[in-house]
NULUM-101694 format. One record per atom (N, C-alpha, C, O, CB): residue in three letters; x, y, z. Coordinates in steps of 0.05 Angstrom, whole numbers, plus 5000, padded with zeros to 4 digits. Glycine has a CB too. Layout:
N
AlaXYZ;...
***
This chain:
294
Unk489970764810;Unk487370794823;Unk487671034843;Unk489471034859;Unk486570534838;Unk485771214842;Unk485871444861;Unk485871344890;Unk484571154897;Unk483471634856;Unk487371494907;Unk487571414935;Unk484871414949;Unk484371234965;Unk489571604949;Unk483171604943;Unk480571614955;Unk478871374948;Unk477471264965;Unk479071874947;Unk479071284923;Unk477571044914;Unk478570804930;Unk476970644940;Unk477970994884;Unk481170774932;Unk482370544946;Unk481570544975;Unk481170324986;Unk485470554943;Unk481470774987;Unk480670785016;Unk477770685020;Unk477270535038;Unk480871075026;Unk475970775002;Unk473170685004;Unk472970384999;Unk471470245013;Unk471370834984;Unk474470284980;Unk474370004973;Unk475469834996;Unk474269625003;Unk476069944948;Unk477669925008;Unk478769775031;Unk476869785055;Unk476669595070;Unk481469895039;Unk475470005058;Unk473470025080;Unk471269825075;Unk470269705095;Unk472370315082;Unk470469785050;Unk468369595044;Unk469169315051;Unk467669155061;Unk467569615014;Unk471769255045;Unk472768985052;Unk472968955082;Unk472268745093;Unk475568945039;Unk473769165096;Unk473969155125;Unk471169095137;Unk470968945156;Unk475069415136;Unk469169225126;Unk466469185137;Unk465568895133;Unk464368775150;Unk464469375122;Unk466268785110;Unk465668505105;Unk467068315124;Unk465968125135;Unk466268425076;Unk469668375129;Unk471268195146;Unk470668235175;Unk471068055191;Unk474168255141;Unk469568465182;Unk469068525210;Unk471568605225;Unk471668595250;Unk467868285224;Unk473668675210;Unk476168765222;Unk477668925200;Unk477068895177;Unk477968525232;Unk479569095208;Unk480969265188;Unk482369095167;Unk483768895174;Unk482869445203;Unk482069175142;Unk483569055120;Unk485869235113;Unk485369465104;Unk481669005096;Unk488269145115;Unk490669295108;Unk491769195082;Unk492768965080;Unk492769285131;Unk491569365061;Unk492569285035;Unk495569265035;Unk496969445043;Unk491569485014;Unk496669035025;Unk499569005023;Unk500468994994;Unk502669084988;Unk500368745036;Unk498768894976;Unk499568884947;Unk497068934930;Unk494868854937;Unk500868614940;Unk497469064908;Unk495369114888;Unk496469044860;Unk498469154851;Unk494469424889;Unk495168854847;Unk496068754821;Unk493968814800;Unk491668734803;Unk496768454823;Unk494768944779;Unk492968974756;Unk492768714741;Unk494768584736;Unk494069204737;Unk490368644733;Unk489868384720;Unk488968444691;Unk487468634686;Unk487768224735;Unk489768274673;Unk488968294645;Unk486668114639;Unk485867954657;Unk491368244626;Unk485568124615;Unk483567934607;Unk480768054603;Unk479067934590;Unk483367714627;Unk480368294614;Unk477768424610;Unk477968664592;Unk479868824595;Unk476568504637;Unk475968704575;Unk476068934557;Unk473969144565;Unk473669354552;Unk475568854528;Unk472569094587;Unk470469284596;Unk471169414622;Unk470969664624;Unk467769134599;Unk472169264641;Unk472769374667;Unk475769374672;Unk477269224660;Unk471369204689;Unk476569544691;Unk479269514703;Unk479169304725;Unk477269314741;Unk480369794713;Unk481069124725;Unk480968904744;Unk483568884760;Unk485668924749;Unk480368634730;Unk483268834786;Unk485568824804;Unk485268584823;Unk483068504830;Unk485869084819;Unk487568484832;Unk487668314855;Unk488668474878;Unk490868604877;Unk489468064850;Unk487168484900;Unk487968624924;Unk488768424945;Unk487168244952;Unk485668814934;Unk491168454955;Unk492168264976;Unk492568415002;Unk493568645002;Unk494768134967;Unk491868285024;Unk492268405050;Unk493768215068;Unk494768005060;Unk489668475062;Unk493868285093;Unk495268115113;Unk493667855117;Unk491267845111;Unk495568265140;Unk495067655127;Unk493867395134;Unk492667255109;Unk490667115110;Unk491667435154;Unk493967305086;Unk493267175060;Unk490567245050;Unk489467115032;Unk493366875064;Unk489367465060;Unk486767555049;Unk487167655020;Unk489067805015;Unk485567775067;Unk485467565002;Unk485767644974;Unk483067684961;Unk481167524966;Unk487367424958;Unk482767894946;Unk480167964934;Unk480468054905;Unk482568154897;Unk478768194951;Unk478368014890;Unk478268094862;Unk476568344859;Unk474268354869;Unk477067854844;Unk477668544847;Unk476368804844;Unk475768864815;Unk477568854798;Unk477969024857;Unk473268934809;Unk472569044783;Unk471869344787;Unk470469404806;Unk470168884770;Unk472769514769;Unk472269794772;Unk471469914745;Unk472569834724;Unk474669944784;Unk469570104745;Unk468770224720;Unk467670504727;Unk467870594750;Unk466570054705;Unk466470634707;Unk465270894711;Unk462970874731;Unk461870654736;Unk464271014685;Unk462271094743;Unk459971094762;Unk457371004748;Unk455670874761;Unk459471374774;Unk457071064723;Unk454670994708;Unk454370684705;Unk452270584699;Unk454671114680;Unk456570544710;Unk456470244708;Unk455370114733;Unk455169864734;Unk459270144701;Unk454870264754;Unk454070154779;Unk451669964777;Unk451669754789;Unk453370374799;Unk449470034762;Unk447269844760;Unk448069574748;Unk446869364755;Unk445069964742;Unk450069564730;Unk450869314719;Unk452469144739;Unk452268904739;Unk452569364694;Unk453969284756;Unk455369134778;Unk453269024797;Unk453568804807;Unk457369314792;Unk451269184803;Unk449069084821;Unk447768834809;Unk447168644823;Unk446969304826;Unk447268844782;Unk445968624769;Unk447768374769;Unk446768154773;Unk445268694740;Unk450368414765;Unk452168184766;Unk452268064794;Unk452267824797;Unk455068274758;Unk452368234814;Unk452368134842;Unk449867984848;Unk449867774861;Unk452668364862;Unk447568074838;Unk445067944842;Unk445067664829;Unk444167464842;Unk442768104829;Unk446267644805;Unk446467384792;Unk448267194807;Unk447666954811;Unk447367414763;Unk450567294815;Unk452467124830;Unk451267014856;Unk451566784863;Unk455067284836;Unk449767184870;Unk448567104895;Unk446366894889;Unk446066704904;Unk447367344910;Unk444866934867;Unk442766744861;Unk443866474854;Unk442866264863;Unk440966854838;Unk446066474838;Unk447366214831;Unk448466084856;Unk448265844860;Unk449566264810;Unk449866244873;Unk450966134897;Unk448866004915;Unk449365794926;Unk452366364913;Unk446566124917;Unk444466024934;Unk443265754924;Unk442065614940;Unk442166224936;Unk443765684899;Unk442765434888;Unk444465194898;Unk443564964898;Unk442765434858;Unk446865254907;Unk448665044917;Unk449164824896;Unk449264594902;Unk447564914942;Unk449364914870;Unk449764734848;Unk452564754836;Unk453764544830;Unk447764774827;Unk453664994833;Unk456165034820;Unk457565274834;Unk456165464842;Unk455865084790;Unk460165264836;Unk461565484850;Unk461665734834;Unk462065734809;Unk464365384857;Unk461265954847;Unk461766224836;Unk463266384857;Unk463166314881;Unk459066364828;Unk464666594849;Unk465966764869;Unk463866894888;Unk461866994878;Unk467666984856;Unk464466894913;Unk462667024932;Unk462867334929;Unk464967444925;Unk463266944961;Unk460567464931;Unk460467754930;Unk461267874957;Unk460067794977;Unk457567854921;Unk463168054956;Unk464068184981;Unk462668454984;Unk461568515005;Unk467068234981;Unk462568614962;Unk461368874964;Unk460968994936;Unk462468924917;Unk463169064980;Unk458869154933;Unk458369314909;Unk458169604919;Unk456669654938;Unk455769214893;Unk459469784905;Unk459370064915;Unk460170264895;Unk460770204872;Unk460970084939;Unk460270514904;Unk460970744888;Unk462970924903;Unk462870934928;Unk458470904879;Unk464571054888;Unk466271274899;Unk465571524883;Unk463771514866;Unk469371204897;Unk466971734889;Unk466471984874;Unk467171954845;Unk466072084827;Unk468072214886;Unk469071774839;Unk470071744812;Unk469171494797;Unk469471474773;Unk473071744813;Unk468171294812;Unk467771034799;Unk465670864813;Unk464770944835;Unk470470884797;Unk465070644801;Unk463470434815;Unk465270184816;Unk467170154801;Unk460770374800;Unk464570004834;Unk466269764837;Unk464769524847;Unk462569544859;Unk468569824857;Unk465869294842;Unk464869034851;Unk467268884862;Unk469268844848;Unk463368874828;Unk466968794887;Unk469168644900;Unk468168364904;Unk465968314915;Unk469968774928;Unk469868174896;Unk469167884897;Unk471367734911;Unk473567824914;Unk468667774869;Unk470567494920;Unk472567304929;Unk474567254906;Unk473767224883;Unk471167034938;Unk477067234913;Unk479167174893;Unk479666874893;Unk480366754914;Unk481867324898;Unk479266744870;Unk479666454868;Unk482166414850;Unk482166484827;Unk477166314855;Unk484266294862;Unk486666234846;Unk486066004827;Unk485065794835;Unk489066164865;Unk486766044802;Unk486165844782;Unk488365634779;Unk490665694781;Unk485665984755;Unk487465394774;Unk489265174768;Unk488865074739;Unk487765224723;Unk488864944787;Unk489764844733;Unk489464734706;Unk487064554704;Unk486464404723;Unk492064574699;Unk485564554682;Unk483264384679;Unk484064094675;Unk486264034664;Unk481564474655;Unk482463914683;Unk482763624679;Unk480263514666;Unk478163654667;Unk483463474705;Unk480363284655;Unk477963164643;Unk475863114665;Unk473463144661;Unk478662894629;Unk476763034689;Unk474962994711;Unk473663264719;Unk471263274724;Unk476462884736;Unk475263474719;Unk474163744725;Unk472163834704;Unk470063954710;Unk476363944728;Unk472763784678;Unk470963854657;Unk468363714659;Unk466163834656;Unk472263794629;Unk468463454666;Unk465963304669;Unk464363414692;Unk461863434691;Unk466563004673;Unk465663474714;Unk464263584738;Unk463063854731;Unk460863914740;Unk466263614761;Unk464364014714;Unk463264264706;Unk460664224691;Unk458664364695;Unk465264424688;Unk460564024673;Unk458163954658;Unk455963864676;Unk453663944673;Unk458763744637;Unk456663694695;Unk454663594715;Unk453463824731;Unk451063834734;Unk455963384733;Unk455163994741;Unk454164214758;Unk452664424742;Unk450764534753;Unk456564344772;Unk453364474717;Unk451864654701;Unk449064544696;Unk447064684697;Unk453264714674;Unk448864284691;Unk446264154687;Unk444564184712;Unk442164224710;Unk446663854680;Unk445764154736;Unk444264184761;Unk443264474764;Unk441064524774;Unk445964104785;Unk444964664756;Unk444164944757;Unk441664984739;Unk439765124746;Unk446365134748;Unk441764864715;Unk439564894696;Unk436964764705;Unk434764824694;Unk440264784669;Unk437064604725;Unk434564484736;Unk433264674756;Unk431064614766;Unk435264214750;Unk434464894762;Unk433265104778;Unk431365264760;Unk432265384741;Unk435365294793;Unk428765264766;Unk426865374748;Unk425165594761;Unk424965614786;Unk424965164737;Unk423965754744;Unk422165974753;Unk419565944737;Unk419365774720;Unk423466254748;Unk417566104744;Unk414966084730;Unk414866274706;Unk412766284693;Unk412766154750;Unk416966424701;Unk416966604678;Unk419766624666;Unk421766574680;Unk415966884687;Unk419966714641;Unk422466774629;Unk423167064634;Unk421367244636;Unk422366724598;Unk425667124638;Unk426567394644;Unk428267404669;Unk429467204677;Unk424167584647;Unk428367634682;Unk430067674705;Unk428967894722;Unk427168034714;Unk432967724697;Unk430067934746;Unk429168134764;Unk429768414754;Unk428568614763;Unk430268094791;Unk431768434736;Unk432568694726;Unk433968654699;Unk434668424692;Unk434468844746;Unk434368864685;Unk436068844661;Unk438968824670;Unk439668904692;Unk435669094642;Unk440668714653;Unk443468694659;Unk445068764633;Unk444068914617;Unk444268414670;Unk447368644629;Unk448768704605;Unk450168444595;Unk450868264610;Unk450868924609;Unk450568434568;Unk451968224555;Unk454368354542;Unk454168484522;Unk450168064534;Unk456768314555;Unk458968484547;Unk458468764557;Unk457768804580;Unk459568474517;Unk458668954539;Unk457969234545;Unk455269314535;Unk454569554536;Unk460069424534;Unk453669124524;Unk451069174513;Unk448869124533;Unk448868914546;Unk450569004488;Unk447069314537;Unk444769254555;Unk443269004546;Unk442968964522;Unk442869504556;Unk442368844565;Unk440868604559;Unk438168634573;Unk438068654598;Unk442368354568;Unk435968634558;Unk433368674568;Unk432168414578;Unk432368204565;Unk431468804547;Unk430968414602;Unk429968174614;Unk427068204625;Unk426568144648;Unk431768094637;Unk425168294608;Unk422468324618;Unk421168054624;Unk421867854610;Unk420768484598;Unk419468044643;Unk418067794649;Unk416267714626;Unk414767884615;Unk416367824675;Unk416267464618;Unk414767364595;Unk414067074600;Unk415866924608;Unk416267404568;Unk411666994594;Unk410866714597;Unk411566544572;Unk411566304573;Unk407866694602;Unk412266684550;Unk412766544525;Unk415666574517;Unk416566804512;Unk410866644503;Unk417066354514;Unk419966374508;Unk420466474480;Unk422266644476;Unk421166094510;Unk418866394460;Unk419366474433;Unk419166774430;Unk420866904417;Unk417466334414;Unk417066894441;Unk416767184439;Unk418967324455;Unk419867534447;Unk413967274449;Unk419767214478;Unk421867324494;Unk424467334478;Unk425767534476;Unk422367174520;Unk425167104466;Unk427667094451;Unk427567264426;Unk429567394419;Unk428266804443;Unk425267274413;Unk425067444389;Unk425267734396;Unk426867884384;Unk422367384375;Unk423667824416;Unk423468114421;Unk425868224438;Unk426968434432;Unk420868174436;Unk426668074458;Unk428568174477;Unk431468094471;Unk433368184483;Unk427968084505;Unk431767914451;Unk434467834443;Unk434967904414;Unk436568084408;Unk434767524448;Unk433667764395;Unk434367804367;Unk433568084357;Unk435268224346;Unk432967594350;Unk431068164361;Unk430168424350;Unk431768654363;Unk432368854349;Unk427168464354;Unk432368634388;Unk433968844401;Unk436668874388;Unk437569094383;Unk434268784431;Unk437968644382;Unk440568664369;Unk440368754340;Unk441968904330;Unk441968384370;Unk438268654326;Unk437868754298;Unk437469054298;Unk438569194280;Unk435368614286;Unk435969164317;Unk435469454318;Unk438069604323;Unk438469824313;Unk433469514339;Unk439869494340;Unk442469624344;Unk444069624318;Unk445369824312;Unk444069474366;Unk443869414303;Unk445269404277;Unk444069604258;Unk445569724242;Unk445169114265;Unk441469634259;Unk440169834241;Unk441170114246;Unk441370274228;Unk437069824244;Unk441770164272;Unk442870434278;Unk445570484266;Unk446470704263;Unk443070464309;Unk446870264258;Unk449470284243;Unk448970274213;Unk450870254197;Unk451370064252;Unk446370274206;Unk445570244178;Unk446269974166;Unk446969954142;Unk446870474161;Unk446169774183;Unk446669494174;Unk444069334177;Unk442969324198;Unk448969364190;Unk443269214155;Unk440869054154;Unk441668774144;Unk443168754124;Unk438569184137;Unk440668564156;Unk441368294148;Unk439168174131;Unk436768184137;Unk441768124173;Unk440068054109;Unk438167924091;Unk436867694105;Unk438167514116;Unk439667824065;Unk434167694105;Unk432667474118;Unk432067514147;Unk430867334159;Unk434167224114;Unk432767734159;Unk432367774188;Unk429367764195;Unk428667654216;Unk433668034197;Unk427767884178;Unk424867894184;Unk423667614180;Unk421967524197;Unk423468094166;Unk424367474159;Unk423367204154;Unk424067024178;Unk422366874187;Unk424567094128;Unk426567034187;Unk427366874210;Unk425766944235;Unk424766774248;Unk430366904215;Unk425667204241;Unk424267294265;Unk421367214266;Unk420267164287;Unk424467594268;Unk420067194243;Unk417267124241;Unk416766824241;Unk414466744240;Unk416067254217;Unk418866664241;Unk418466374238;Unk420066214259;Unk420865994254;Unk419366284211;Unk420466334282;Unk422066194303;Unk420665944313;Unk421965754322;Unk422566384326;Unk417965934311;Unk416565704322;Unk417465444309;Unk417265234322;Unk413565744317;Unk418365454284;Unk419165214270;Unk421365064285;Unk421464814283;Unk420165284242;Unk423065204299;Unk425365074312;Unk424764944339;Unk426464844353;Unk427565274316;Unk422164954347;Unk421464864374;Unk419264644373;Unk417864604392;Unk420465094390;Unk419164504350;Unk417264284348;Unk417864054368;Unk415963934379;Unk417264164320;Unk420364014373;Unk421163784391;Unk422363884417;Unk423663724431;Unk423163604376;Unk421964134423;Unk423264244447;Unk421464454460;Unk420764654447;Unk426064364441;Unk420664414484;Unk418964604499;Unk420664724521;Unk420864604543;Unk416364464510;Unk421764954517;Unk423565074537;Unk422065144563;Unk419765224563;Unk424865324527;Unk423365104585;Unk422365194611;Unk424365404621;Unk426665404613;Unk422064954632;Unk423365584639;Unk425165794649;Unk427265694669;Unk426765664692;Unk423466014662;Unk429665634658;Unk431865534675;Unk433765764681;Unk434065954666;Unk433365304660;Unk434965744704;Unk437065944712;Unk439465894695;Unk440765684697;Unk437665924742;Unk440166084678;Unk442466054660;Unk444666254668;Unk444166464680;Unk441666094631;Unk447166184661;Unk449366364665;Unk449066604647;Unk449366834655;Unk452066224659;Unk448466554621;Unk447866774602;Unk450166864585;Unk449666984564;Unk446867004617;Unk452666804593;Unk454966894577;Unk457166684580;Unk459466754586;Unk455967174587;Unk456466434576;Unk458266214583;Unk460066134559;Unk459565934546;Unk456565974592;Unk462166294556;Unk464266214538;Unk466666114555;Unk466566144579;Unk465166444518;Unk468766014542;Unk470865894557;Unk472266084576;Unk473365994597;Unk472865774539;Unk472266344570;Unk473566534587;Unk472066594612;Unk473166734630;Unk473966784572;Unk469666494615;Unk468066544639;Unk467666294656;Unk465766284672;Unk465366664631;Unk469366094652;Unk469365854668;Unk472265794675;Unk474065834659;Unk467965614653;Unk472665684699;Unk475365624707;Unk475365394727;Unk473265284734;Unk476665864719;Unk477765334737;Unk478165114756;Unk480065214778;Unk482165334772;Unk479264864742;Unk479365164802;Unk481065254825;Unk483565084826;Unk483864894811;Unk479465234851;Unk485365164843;Unk487865014847;Unk487264724856;Unk488764544851;Unk489665144868;Unk484964684869;Unk484164424878;Unk482564264857;Unk481764044861;Unk482464444903;Unk482164394833;Unk480764264811;Unk477764304811;Unk476364194794;Unk481263974812;Unk476764474829;Unk473864524830;Unk473064714808;Unk474164934806;Unk473064634858;Unk471064644792;Unk470164824771;Unk468665064782;Unk467265034803;Unk468464684750;Unk468865294770;Unk467265524778;Unk466665694753;Unk468065684733;Unk468665694800;Unk464565844755;Unk463766024733;Unk463566304744;Unk463166344768;Unk461065934720;Unk463866504726;Unk463866784735;Unk462966964712;Unk462366864690;Unk466666864745;Unk462867224717;Unk461867424697;Unk459167344685;Unk458967344661;Unk463967454675;Unk457167284702;Unk454567204690;Unk453067434679;Unk453367664687;Unk452967064712;Unk451267364660;Unk449267544649;Unk446567394652;Unk445167354632;Unk449867634619;Unk445967324677;Unk443867124682;Unk441067224677;Unk440467464677;Unk444067034710;Unk439367034672;Unk436467064671;Unk435266784671;Unk436666584670;Unk435567234645;Unk432666764671;Unk431266514668;Unk430466474639;Unk428766624629;Unk428766494688;Unk431666284626;Unk431266244598;Unk431665954590;Unk431865774607;Unk433166424582;Unk431865904564;Unk432265634554;Unk435165544561;Unk437065684554;Unk431765614524;Unk435465324575;Unk438065234583;Unk439965194559;Unk442365214562;Unk437864964598;Unk438765134535;Unk440365084512;Unk441965334503;Unk443965304489;Unk438664994489;Unk441165564512;Unk442765804505;Unk445565794517;Unk447465874503;Unk441366064515;Unk445765694541;Unk448465664553;Unk450065454538;Unk452465504532;Unk448165574583;Unk448865224532;Unk450265014518;Unk451165104491;Unk453465044482;Unk448564764516;Unk449465244477;Unk450165344450;Unk452665514450;Unk454465484434;Unk447865494438;Unk452765704469;Unk454965894470;Unk457665754477;Unk459765854469;Unk454466114490;Unk457565534491;Unk460065394497;Unk461465294471;Unk463865244471;Unk459565154515;Unk459865264450;Unk461065164424;Unk462165394408;Unk463865344390;Unk458865024408;Unk461365644412;Unk462065864394;Unk465065914393;Unk466165954372;Unk460666114402;Unk466365914416;Unk469265974417;Unk470865734427;Unk473265744429;Unk469766204435;Unk469465514434;Unk470865274444;Unk471765304473;Unk470865474487;Unk473265214426;Unk473565124481;Unk474565124508;Unk473364924527;Unk474064904550;Unk474265394519;Unk471364774516;Unk469964574533;Unk470464294520;Unk470064264496;Unk466964634536;Unk471264104536;Unk472063844525;Unk469563664522;Unk467463724533;Unk474163714543;Unk469863434507;Unk467663244506;Unk466763154533;Unk464363084537;Unk468563004489;Unk468563134553;Unk467763054580;Unk465763244592;Unk463963154607;Unk470263034598;Unk465963504586;Unk464063704595;Unk461263634585;Unk459363624601;Unk464863984587;Unk461063584559;Unk458363524548;Unk457363254557;Unk454863224561;Unk458563524517;Unk459063054561;Unk458262794571;Unk457062834600;Unk454962714606;Unk460562604572;Unk458462984616;Unk457463034643;Unk454763164643;Unk453063094659;Unk459463194659;Unk454463364626;Unk451963514625;Unk449663324617;Unk447563314630;Unk452063744604;Unk450063164596;Unk447863004585;Unk447162764604;Unk444962654603;Unk448562894558;Unk449062684621;Unk448462484641;Unk446262574660;Unk444662424669;Unk450962404656;Unk446262834665;Unk444462954685;Unk441963064671;Unk439763044681;Unk445763174701;Unk442263184647;Unk440163334634;Unk440463314604;Unk441463494591;Unk440163634643;Unk439563084592;Unk439863044563;Unk438563264547;Unk436463374554;Unk438762774555;Unk439863334524;Unk438763534507;Unk436563424489;Unk436563184483;Unk440963664489;Unk434763594480;Unk432563504463;Unk433463494434;Unk435463614426;Unk430163694466;Unk431863344418;Unk432263334389;Unk432063614377;Unk430463774386;Unk430263134376;Unk433763664358;Unk433763924344;Unk435664134355;Unk435664354346;Unk430964034345;Unk437264054375;Unk439064244388;Unk441064354367;Unk441864584369;Unk440564114411;Unk441864194348;Unk443964284329;Unk442964534314;Unk444564704307;Unk444664064309;Unk440364544308;Unk439264784294;Unk438865014314;Unk439565244307;Unk436564714281;Unk437964954338;Unk437565164357;Unk440265284367;Unk440365514374;Unk435965064382;Unk442365124366;Unk444965224372;Unk445765454354;Unk446765654363;Unk447064994370;Unk445165424328;Unk445665644309;Unk443965884316;Unk444966114315;Unk445165544280;Unk441465834322;Unk439566054328;Unk440466204353;Unk440366444354;Unk436765934333;Unk441366054374;Unk442066194399;Unk444766334396;Unk445166544409;Unk442165984421;Unk446566224381;Unk449166364377;Unk448966604359;Unk450766774359;Unk451266164367;Unk446866614343;Unk446366854327;Unk446167104345;Unk447167314338;Unk443766824310;Unk444967074368;Unk444767294387;Unk447567404394;Unk447967644394;Unk443267214413;Unk449367224399;Unk452067304407;Unk453667404383;Unk455267594386;Unk453567064419;Unk453167294359;Unk454467404335;Unk453567684330;Unk455167864323;Unk453867224311;Unk450967734333;Unk449968004329;Unk451068194350;Unk451868424344;Unk446868014330;Unk451168104375;Unk452268274397;Unk455168334392;Unk456068564396;Unk451868134424;Unk456668134383;Unk459568184377;Unk459868374354;Unk461768544353;Unk460967924372;Unk458068354334;Unk458268554312;Unk457668834323;Unk459069024316;Unk456268474290;Unk455568854339;Unk454769124349;Unk456969244367;Unk457169484369;Unk452169104364;Unk458469074380;Unk460569164398;Unk463169214383;Unk464569414387;Unk461068964420;Unk463869024365;Unk466569024354;Unk466669054323;Unk468769114312;Unk467968774361;Unk464369014310;Unk464369034281;Unk465868804268;Unk465768574278;Unk465669294272;Unk467268854247;Unk468968654234;Unk467368424222;Unk465168464212;Unk470868544254;Unk468568184223;Unk467467954210;Unk465067834223;Unk463867644212;Unk469567754208;Unk464167944245;Unk461867824259;Unk459267874242;Unk457367714245;Unk461467954286;Unk459168074225;Unk456868114208;Unk456667884188;Unk454467784184;Unk457068384193;Unk458867804177;Unk458867574159;Unk457967324173;Unk456467164161;Unk461667544146;Unk458967284197;Unk458167044212;Unk455167044218;Unk453866834215;Unk459767034239;Unk454167274226;Unk451267294232;Unk449567244207;Unk447567104207;Unk450567574244;Unk450467364184;Unk448967324159;Unk449067034151;Unk446966924141;Unk450167504137;Unk451266894154;Unk451466614148;Unk449566454165;Unk448266264155;Unk454366514151;Unk449366514191;Unk447566374209;Unk444666414200;Unk443066224201;Unk447966464238;Unk443966654193;Unk441166714185;Unk440566544160;Unk438366434158;Unk440867014179;Unk442366534141;Unk441866374116;Unk441566084123;Unk439865944112;Unk444166414096;Unk443265984141;Unk443065694149;Unk440365634161;Unk439165434155;Unk445265624168;Unk439465814178;Unk436865774192;Unk434565794173;Unk432665634175;Unk436565974215;Unk434565984155;Unk432466014136;Unk432265774117;Unk430065684110;Unk432866264119;Unk434465654111;Unk434465414094;Unk433165174107;Unk432264994094;Unk437365344086;Unk432965184134;Unk431664964148;Unk428665004150;Unk427264814158;Unk432864944176;Unk427665244143;Unk424765294145;Unk423365134124;Unk424465084102;Unk424265594142;Unk420865044129;Unk419364894109;Unk418565074085;Unk417264974067;Unk416764774122;
***
């Protein structure tokens, strides 16, 4: 990390602390494919998590900070506290509270489900978000909309289909599916719930004390089932997690079909980002969904 960048970052931490922050250790962290990540340690056991990227990434860091603050303000589930968002001559950065991770327990998994359900009870009068953000490295559009089906069709599925078209990839049945989304909502009337937006196992953890927390949000106000669906895509959540969730906020009939529909968005996004077998997964999901149509 350039010395000038580090000086500005340390000054930002000092401003937050209200006293000088003297860096004693800097550790590069793995696990992210988008940002450079570091643990910054100072005197008196002060420890912070740093994300760094190109200057052009600054709006996405601002959007992430906005989401973390909004979730924090709900007092439902723990997230890292935002310390600072800023820019240097060479980069943009986001500084967060550093939470040391421990091992998950069944009790912790259940508490994670309970607290996520409480987060989902935070509602708005519209679907969307205060700004666009990103899902992985892909822009995610969040225009205000009173209708969930049109929001999900236009700002989620069609946006991803159009990105695939730019790669000259077209999915069989994509138009048929997009024009018949109403079928999947006969028994479910979504309300605009505050969602994490990118809730796979790698974006949830447990502190040394066993407290669950979530991070790296791509938040907006949408159907709560989108979060639940994505927890199934890569695994990492135990039956206790789902039991805890349903004790607080039971799922509606038809979720098994909507789970496929909602994970299609992530399959398409992963194809547009990484290619490979995600195209086959997305095509399989489209076929499964079309077979359910009357």
